[in-house]
C-alpha positions as CSV (number, residue, x, y, z in Angstrom):
1,X,0.0,0.0,0.0
2,X,1.2,3.4,-0.9
3,X,-0.2,6.8,0.1
4,X,-0.2,9.7,-2.4
5,X,-1.2,13.3,-2.0
6,X,-3.0,13.5,-5.4
7,X,-4.0,11.6,-8.6
8,X,-1.2,13.5,-10.4
9,X,1.3,12.1,-7.9
10,X,0.0,8.6,-8.5
11,X,0.4,9.1,-12.3
12,X,3.9,10.3,-11.9
13,X,4.8,7.4,-9.6
14,X,3.3,4.8,-12.0
15,X,5.2,6.2,-15.0
16,X,2.7,4.6,-17.4
17,X,2.2,1.3,-15.5
18,X,-1.3,0.2,-14.8
19,X,-2.4,0.8,-11.2
20,X,-4.0,-2.1,-9.2
21,X,-6.6,0.0,-7.3
22,X,-6.7,3.4,-5.9
23,X,-9.1,4.7,-3.2
24,X,-9.4,8.0,-1.3
25,X,-7.8,8.1,2.2
26,X,-11.3,8.6,3.7
27,X,-12.3,5.2,2.2
28,X,-9.1,3.6,3.5
29,X,-9.9,5.0,7.0
30,X,-13.5,3.7,6.8
31,X,-12.2,0.3,5.7
32,X,-9.7,0.1,8.6
33,X,-12.5,1.0,11.1
34,X,-14.9,-1.5,9.7
35,X,-12.2,-4.2,9.4
36,X,-10.5,-3.8,12.8
37,X,-12.8,-1.9,15.2
38,X,-14.0,-5.1,17.0
39,X,-10.7,-6.9,17.1
40,X,-10.0,-6.2,20.8
41,X,-13.5,-7.1,21.9
42,X,-13.6,-10.0,24.3
43,X,-16.2,-11.8,22.2
44,X,-14.4,-11.2,18.9
45,X,-14.4,-14.0,16.4
46,X,-12.9,-14.2,12.9
47,X,-15.3,-13.1,10.2
48,X,-16.4,-15.4,7.4
49,X,-15.3,-14.6,3.9
50,X,-18.9,-13.6,3.1
51,X,-18.9,-11.2,6.1
52,X,-15.5,-9.7,5.0
53,X,-16.8,-9.4,1.4
54,X,-19.8,-7.5,2.7
55,X,-17.6,-5.0,4.4
56,X,-15.8,-4.3,1.1
57,X,-19.0,-4.1,-0.8
58,X,-20.6,-1.8,1.8
59,X,-17.8,0.6,1.2
60,X,-18.3,0.5,-2.5
61,X,-15.1,-1.6,-3.0
62,X,-16.3,-3.9,-5.8
63,X,-14.9,-5.5,-8.9
64,X,-12.3,-8.2,-9.5
65,X,-9.6,-6.4,-7.4
66,X,-11.8,-6.4,-4.3
67,X,-13.2,-9.9,-4.7
68,X,-11.9,-12.2,-1.9
69,X,-11.0,-15.8,-2.9
70,X,-13.8,-18.2,-2.2
71,X,-16.6,-15.6,-2.3
């Protein structure tokens, strides 16, 4: 994962290569919150793939790049 300050900065860094996926930092923060916010809860349990996929889709992260194996 790399953080960039602008789309222009991403384009310069890529130098013509195709990017994997880019998302705004606000979406990254929302993903981190949704993914990890319950991790320290005493009743925490690992999510199923379907539950994890639902988190991604709920944030609008769809398409082949965001598809988890087995979902």
